[in-house]
Structures are given as structure tokens and as C-alpha cells.
N, C-alpha and C positions, 0 to 999 in steps of 0.2 A: 229202358226196354225199347226195341224197335217198334214202329207203329203197326206192323203187319207180320203175322206169322205166315209161314209157307208150308201148311201141313199136306201130307199125302195120306189118303185114307185107305185102310185095308178092309175090304168087304167080304161078307160071307157069300155063299151061293145064292142067297135071296136078295143081295144087293144092299144088306144092312151094314152100316159102318160098325166095325168091331174093334179096330184098332187105328191108331194114328202115327205116323212117322214124321218127325220135324228135324231139321238140321240140328246138329250138336250145339252150334253157337246159340240158337234160339232156345234150346232146351236149358243151357247153363244160365241164360238171362233169365228165364222163367224161375229157375231155382234160386237166383240171387233175389228176384222180387218177392218169392215166397219167404226167404229169410228175412228181408226187410219188413214184410208184414208181420211176421211173428214177433220181431223185436218191437214194432210199433204196439202190437197187442199187449206184450208183456209190460210196456211202459206207459200203457193208457191211464193208469191212475195217478202217475207222478205229477207233481205240480209242474207247471209250464212257466216259462220266462217270456215276458213281452219283448218285442223287438228292442223298445228302448232300453230295457234292462241289459239285454246282450250287448248292445252298442256301448252302454255306459260302463259295462265290466271290461270290454274290449279296450276302451279309451284308458281305463285305469291300469290296464295291463295285467289284470288278475283273472281268476278263474270265473266263468259265468254260471256256476252251478248254484243251486239252492242248498 
């Protein structure tokens, strides 16, 4: 994701922000980030591999899953 968003705010007659408009590309990046976070949350309790286990599996040319 880009480091900065470029929002434009829509305000009511009192000057309170009620909506935001962002470029489509930034919106799509946010959706991708949300999807990534959902996958991370779903897999939170799965066992993890160490870096060394991944490297060893790659060197053997086999799958690196548990």
C-alpha cells in the first residue's frame, strides 16, 4: 500500500466531516489490505514454520508446509 492516502472530505452545513472520497486506486489497495488481514486472522492459530525450516524445505525441493 502507498504510504499516504489522498482523501477529500465532504462536510455538512456545520462543517462536520460526513463522507470521504479517495482515488479508486487507493480504495482498491485498501480492499486488498483488508483481504490480506482477513486471511492472516483466519490463519492465526495455524502452526508456523521457522525461517530455517522454510530454507531447508526449499533446498530439498519439497513443499514447506506442515
